[in-house]
VMD Tcl script that draws the C-alpha trace (Angstrom):
set ca {
  {0.00 0.00 0.00}
  {2.85 2.38 0.85}
  {5.26 1.10 -1.79}
  {7.16 4.01 -3.28}
  {5.58 6.56 -0.93}
  {7.66 9.07 1.02}
  {7.43 7.70 4.60}
  {7.85 11.14 6.18}
  {4.96 12.62 4.20}
  {2.85 9.55 4.96}
  {3.48 10.06 8.68}
  {2.74 13.78 8.31}
  {-0.58 13.04 6.60}
  {-1.66 10.81 9.50}
  {-0.65 13.46 12.06}
  {-2.61 16.11 10.16}
  {-5.72 13.93 10.13}
  {-5.38 13.35 13.88}
  {-4.88 17.07 14.65}
  {-7.84 18.01 12.45}
  {-10.00 15.41 14.18}
  {-8.91 16.55 17.65}
  {-9.62 20.19 16.85}
  {-13.01 19.43 15.29}
  {-14.10 17.11 18.09}
  {-12.80 19.56 20.68}
  {-15.00 22.30 19.25}
  {-18.03 20.02 19.13}
  {-17.50 19.19 22.79}
  {-18.06 22.88 23.57}
  {-21.31 23.18 21.64}
  {-23.57 22.02 24.46}
  {-24.53 24.75 26.89}
  {-23.82 27.66 24.58}
  {-26.29 30.25 23.24}
  {-27.80 29.51 19.86}
  {-25.52 31.92 17.98}
  {-22.41 30.43 19.57}
  {-23.78 26.96 18.88}
  {-23.86 27.68 15.15}
  {-20.41 29.28 15.24}
  {-18.85 26.31 17.01}
  {-20.59 23.89 14.67}
  {-19.23 25.76 11.65}
  {-15.75 25.82 13.19}
  {-15.87 22.09 13.91}
  {-16.96 21.31 10.34}
  {-14.26 23.63 8.95}
  {-11.37 22.07 10.87}
  {-12.55 18.51 10.25}
  {-12.87 19.25 6.52}
  {-9.49 21.00 6.41}
  {-7.88 18.09 8.25}
  {-9.36 15.46 5.92}
  {-8.65 17.42 2.73}
  {-5.10 18.39 3.73}
  {-4.33 14.80 4.74}
  {-5.49 13.69 1.29}
  {-3.20 16.03 -0.59}
  {-0.21 15.46 1.68}
  {-0.75 11.79 0.85}
  {-0.84 12.70 -2.84}
  {2.47 14.54 -2.49}
  {3.88 11.41 -0.84}
  {2.83 9.22 -3.78}
  {5.29 8.34 -6.59}
  {3.51 10.19 -9.40}
  {4.95 10.48 -12.93}
  {7.07 13.57 -13.71}
  {5.12 16.52 -15.02}
  {1.94 15.68 -13.11}
  {-0.17 18.74 -12.35}
  {-3.36 19.33 -10.37}
  {-6.42 20.84 -12.04}
  {-7.65 23.70 -9.86}
  {-11.41 23.27 -10.39}
  {-11.68 19.58 -9.36}
  {-9.31 20.27 -6.45}
  {-11.54 23.07 -5.13}
  {-14.69 21.01 -5.73}
  {-13.19 18.16 -3.71}
  {-12.76 20.48 -0.71}
  {-16.29 21.88 -1.05}
  {-17.70 18.35 -1.10}
  {-15.80 17.52 2.07}
  {-16.85 20.69 3.90}
  {-20.49 20.28 2.86}
  {-20.94 16.69 3.95}
  {-19.07 17.24 7.23}
  {-21.24 20.26 8.06}
  {-24.51 18.50 7.19}
  {-23.58 15.37 9.14}
  {-22.57 17.31 12.27}
  {-25.77 19.37 12.04}
  {-27.95 16.26 11.82}
  {-26.47 14.76 14.98}
  {-26.32 18.06 16.91}
  {-30.10 18.57 17.06}
  {-31.47 17.07 20.25}
  {-30.54 13.48 21.14}
  {-30.35 11.76 17.73}
  {-31.58 8.16 17.43}
  {-29.24 5.46 16.17}
  {-30.85 5.54 12.72}
  {-29.98 9.23 12.30}
  {-26.39 8.66 13.45}
  {-25.98 5.76 10.99}
  {-27.47 7.71 8.08}
  {-25.25 10.70 8.89}
  {-22.21 8.40 9.01}
  {-23.10 6.94 5.61}
  {-23.48 10.45 4.17}
  {-20.18 11.57 5.67}
  {-18.32 8.42 4.61}
  {-19.57 8.58 1.05}
  {-18.72 12.29 1.01}
  {-15.15 11.64 2.19}
  {-14.73 8.96 -0.48}
  {-16.21 11.28 -3.11}
  {-13.79 14.01 -2.06}
  {-10.92 11.57 -2.51}
  {-11.86 10.36 -5.97}
  {-12.79 13.82 -7.26}
  {-9.41 15.04 -6.04}
  {-7.70 12.04 -7.67}
  {-9.25 12.83 -11.02}
  {-7.93 16.34 -10.65}
  {-4.55 14.83 -11.49}
  {-3.46 15.56 -15.03}
  {-0.46 14.26 -16.94}
  {0.72 11.95 -19.66}
  {-1.08 8.89 -18.24}
  {-4.49 7.28 -17.83}
  {-5.98 6.38 -14.44}
  {-7.86 3.20 -13.49}
  {-9.21 1.87 -10.16}
  {-9.81 -1.62 -8.76}
  {-13.51 -1.95 -7.94}
  {-12.82 -4.06 -4.86}
  {-10.44 -1.45 -3.41}
  {-12.94 1.31 -4.16}
  {-15.64 -0.54 -2.21}
  {-13.23 -1.24 0.65}
  {-12.13 2.41 0.84}
  {-15.78 3.56 0.99}
  {-16.50 1.06 3.79}
  {-13.49 2.32 5.75}
  {-14.64 5.93 5.24}
  {-18.13 5.11 6.56}
  {-16.67 3.30 9.58}
  {-14.38 6.26 10.30}
  {-17.31 8.66 9.96}
  {-19.43 6.60 12.35}
  {-16.65 6.53 14.93}
  {-16.16 10.27 14.58}
  {-19.87 11.01 15.05}
  {-19.99 8.76 18.10}
  {-17.11 10.78 19.51}
  {-19.13 13.93 18.76}
  {-22.10 12.58 20.71}
  {-19.96 11.41 23.62}
  {-18.67 14.98 24.10}
  {-15.74 13.66 26.09}
  {-12.55 15.50 26.88}
  {-8.99 14.65 27.79}
  {-7.89 11.10 27.06}
  {-11.20 10.07 25.45}
  {-11.03 12.98 23.02}
  {-7.41 12.23 22.14}
  {-8.14 8.53 21.56}
  {-11.14 9.38 19.37}
  {-9.02 11.78 17.30}
  {-6.24 9.20 16.87}
  {-8.71 6.50 15.80}
  {-10.41 8.90 13.38}
  {-7.12 10.13 11.89}
  {-5.75 6.63 11.40}
  {-9.03 5.42 9.85}
  {-9.33 8.33 7.42}
  {-5.68 7.94 6.43}
  {-6.26 4.21 6.01}
  {-9.13 4.96 3.64}
  {-6.89 7.22 1.55}
  {-4.04 4.75 1.22}
  {-6.42 1.87 0.58}
  {-7.85 3.83 -2.34}
  {-4.32 4.67 -3.52}
  {-3.44 0.96 -3.49}
  {-6.30 0.37 -5.93}
  {-5.23 3.17 -8.30}
  {-3.18 2.40 -11.41}
  {-1.56 4.92 -13.74}
  {-0.99 3.50 -17.20}
  {0.67 5.13 -20.22}
  {-1.71 6.51 -22.84}
  {-2.33 4.64 -26.05}
  {0.31 5.02 -28.73}
  {-0.14 8.13 -30.79}
  {-2.38 9.78 -28.19}
  {-1.17 12.79 -26.21}
  {-2.87 14.22 -23.18}
  {-3.84 17.88 -23.31}
  {-4.36 19.80 -20.07}
  {-7.73 21.55 -20.04}
  {-8.37 24.29 -17.53}
  {-6.26 26.04 -14.89}
  {-3.63 23.75 -13.36}
  {-1.19 23.96 -10.44}
  {2.16 22.25 -10.09}
  {3.16 19.98 -7.23}
  {5.28 22.83 -5.82}
  {2.27 25.15 -5.76}
  {0.13 22.49 -4.08}
  {2.89 21.95 -1.52}
  {2.76 25.65 -0.62}
  {-1.01 25.56 -0.18}
  {-0.81 22.41 1.91}
  {1.93 23.94 4.08}
  {-0.28 26.95 4.77}
  {-3.20 24.70 5.71}
  {-0.92 22.72 8.01}
  {-0.22 25.93 9.91}
  {-3.96 26.62 10.08}
  {-4.61 23.17 11.53}
  {-1.76 23.54 14.01}
  {-3.11 26.92 15.13}
  {-6.60 25.49 15.55}
  {-5.19 22.57 17.52}
  {-3.34 24.92 19.88}
  {-6.44 27.06 20.34}
  {-8.49 23.97 21.13}
  {-6.15 23.31 24.05}
  {-7.19 26.61 25.67}
  {-9.56 25.77 28.56}
  {-13.25 26.39 27.95}
  {-14.11 29.65 29.83}
  {-17.44 28.14 30.88}
  {-15.52 25.56 32.90}
  {-13.51 28.22 34.73}
  {-16.30 28.82 37.23}
  {-16.50 25.18 38.19}
  {-12.74 24.81 38.39}
  {-12.24 27.81 40.65}
  {-15.14 26.74 42.85}
  {-13.66 23.29 43.32}
  {-10.36 24.75 44.57}
  {-11.50 26.90 47.48}
  {-8.54 28.68 49.10}
  {-8.22 29.37 52.86}
  {-9.00 33.03 52.20}
  {-12.29 32.01 50.59}
  {-13.36 29.65 53.38}
  {-14.93 32.50 55.31}
  {-17.22 33.14 52.34}
  {-18.50 29.56 52.20}
  {-21.81 28.75 53.82}
  {-22.88 25.16 54.27}
  {-26.60 24.61 53.85}
  {-27.99 21.90 56.18}
  {-29.63 18.92 54.49}
  {-33.36 18.88 54.10}
  {-33.95 16.67 57.16}
  {-31.64 18.62 59.51}
  {-34.32 20.84 60.96}
  {-37.92 21.87 60.79}
  {-37.06 25.10 59.00}
  {-35.55 23.22 56.07}
  {-37.58 22.79 52.92}
  {-37.95 19.23 51.53}
  {-39.12 18.34 48.02}
  {-42.46 17.30 49.51}
  {-43.08 20.79 50.95}
  {-44.25 23.45 48.55}
  {-43.95 26.93 50.14}
  {-45.91 29.86 48.84}
  {-44.13 31.71 45.99}
  {-42.62 35.05 46.86}
  {-44.16 38.18 45.51}
  {-47.55 36.63 44.77}
  {-49.46 39.85 45.57}
  {-50.57 41.72 42.47}
  {-49.39 38.98 40.09}
  {-51.78 37.10 37.79}
  {-52.49 33.50 38.79}
  {-50.26 30.95 37.09}
  {-50.99 27.45 35.92}
  {-50.40 24.54 38.27}
  {-46.75 23.43 38.24}
  {-45.90 20.43 36.11}
  {-45.29 17.40 38.37}
  {-42.92 15.81 35.85}
  {-40.41 16.90 33.21}
  {-39.92 15.21 29.83}
  {-36.40 14.05 28.92}
  {-35.23 12.53 25.64}
  {-33.61 9.12 25.43}
  {-32.39 6.92 22.60}
  {-35.64 4.93 22.74}
  {-38.06 7.85 23.15}
  {-39.29 10.43 25.66}
  {-39.17 9.64 29.38}
  {-40.57 11.60 32.33}
  {-38.88 12.32 35.65}
  {-40.43 13.68 38.85}
  {-39.82 17.41 39.27}
  {-38.88 16.74 42.90}
  {-35.85 14.79 41.64}
  {-34.58 17.65 39.47}
  {-31.54 19.47 40.84}
  {-30.93 22.01 38.09}
  {-31.91 22.99 34.56}
  {-29.39 24.40 32.12}
  {-30.10 26.17 28.80}
  {-28.83 24.31 25.74}
  {-29.69 26.31 22.58}
  {-33.47 25.86 22.02}
  {-33.55 23.02 24.56}
  {-32.40 22.46 28.13}
  {-30.36 19.94 30.07}
  {-31.92 18.54 33.26}
  {-29.64 17.29 36.06}
  {-31.22 14.74 38.41}
  {-28.24 14.52 40.76}
  {-26.62 11.75 38.75}
  {-26.39 12.93 35.14}
  {-27.72 15.44 32.64}
  {-30.41 14.60 30.12}
  {-31.89 16.53 27.22}
  {-35.29 18.17 27.77}
  {-37.38 19.54 24.86}
  {-38.46 22.57 26.90}
  {-36.68 25.89 26.51}
  {-35.26 27.54 29.63}
  {-38.20 29.99 29.70}
  {-40.75 27.19 29.35}
  {-39.05 25.24 32.12}
  {-39.20 28.28 34.39}
  {-42.90 28.68 33.66}
  {-43.69 24.98 34.20}
  {-41.74 24.37 37.41}
  {-42.99 25.21 40.90}
  {-41.64 28.69 41.81}
  {-41.73 27.69 45.47}
  {-39.06 25.06 44.81}
  {-37.18 26.40 41.81}
  {-35.55 29.75 41.14}
  {-33.82 31.02 38.04}
  {-30.39 32.03 39.32}
  {-28.87 32.89 35.95}
  {-30.17 33.53 32.46}
  {-29.05 29.98 31.59}
  {-29.64 28.16 34.91}
  {-32.52 27.17 37.20}
  {-31.85 25.42 40.52}
  {-34.00 23.52 43.02}
  {-33.60 25.41 46.31}
  {-34.31 22.33 48.53}
  {-31.30 20.56 47.01}
  {-28.79 23.38 47.57}
  {-26.07 22.29 50.03}
  {-23.53 25.11 49.65}
  {-23.40 28.71 48.50}
  {-20.23 30.70 48.03}
  {-19.47 34.15 46.69}
  {-17.38 34.01 43.51}
  {-16.26 37.26 41.85}
  {-19.27 39.46 41.14}
  {-21.65 36.54 41.49}
  {-21.89 33.36 43.50}
  {-21.93 29.59 43.17}
  {-24.35 27.06 44.62}
  {-23.73 23.34 44.97}
  {-26.56 20.84 44.61}
  {-26.69 17.44 46.28}
  {-27.02 14.00 44.75}
  {-24.78 11.03 43.88}
  {-22.90 13.40 41.57}
  {-22.98 16.86 43.21}
  {-22.52 19.72 40.78}
  {-22.18 23.49 40.99}
  {-24.14 26.19 39.23}
  {-23.24 29.89 38.82}
  {-25.49 32.59 40.28}
  {-25.60 36.00 38.61}
  {-25.00 39.10 40.72}
  {-28.61 40.25 40.27}
  {-29.93 37.00 41.74}
  {-27.71 36.74 44.84}
  {-30.12 38.57 47.13}
  {-33.08 36.42 46.06}
  {-31.11 33.21 46.51}
  {-29.97 34.27 49.99}
  {-33.54 35.13 50.93}
  {-34.79 31.74 49.71}
  {-32.05 30.01 51.70}
  {-32.73 32.01 54.87}
  {-29.36 33.78 54.76}
  {-30.41 37.39 54.18}
  {-30.79 38.27 57.89}
  {-27.58 36.47 58.90}
  {-25.49 38.31 56.35}
  {-27.15 41.68 56.77}
}
mol new
graphics top color blue
foreach p $ca { graphics top sphere $p radius 0.5 }
foreach p [lrange $ca 0 end-1] q [lrange $ca 1 end] { graphics top cylinder $p $q radius 0.2 }
display resetview
């Protein structure tokens, strides 16, 4: 498969595919929990870097191949090959980024992406022009398409897992190796044969030499490297949680432990439903919803509102935390606020709602604050500065801190 190839360029092509996959998957991991505009921006960035990584890997692999002297690259098919790659990557990521996609949608998106990657490869291959004719082994073509679909499925599963650290790195390595394997499998099935006697090949259209392509590929390698380095910058949304987890001795005096629900009669349990604040002069509201819908792979489930710890905005949807994990809810953050019991839940941030009975800790953090919620997997939620007073009042801390 690699006979006659430059081993250094082959290795470089695999590294580029891995870096492109890591950068793209790293951006997709940040999509959840962002406003809708940022969601679209991150999705476009993920599709761009994945497409750049795949396309650049392909042409680095072409530069590594032992092509006949005088081979040039037709500009139009080369550009079309990149557009095909960018289009199918963007569509596939969009399909699996809406809600919690069922397995059928993930598989169909993987097929679309795999066929698109293979199409990008063969369109780019036929952008080669020189004094030769090109043929392909049908069996190797089918095998390369199957590898591309498998690589696409693995990449989309990594997208849905939204993991970080080691899991993200392993997913990127597997994706880069698989995509590179698809390319070199297809190359193994390609044959360049001399033209028939008396026939001469004429170049039609704008063409670029191997040296010109090498310059373009070098520039794109720098783009991928820059994107990879930027993807290593910590997500600013995680800064709040990280700083809250590392409370310094100076900050201990600002920490207030909230007694559990059964520690005293004044505590509020999920079974108790106190009267909402500020009810005078407000129009009557509908009865609170006793359950919240959450999406699963097999359909819509319902969980008791008393088990909900927090609700987090996620584009047009929300994420509901039940003390163990987060699950997708079809309600928007505003709809969730309207449906939940205001005596138990309070919107502490434009993107967060918390269940007051489950709060176990509150701590001032910068201009705002942080509350921790109980459960098998305790988690922390930011409180905006404008909501601190209301949260303290609901927790019975206003008089103590006055």
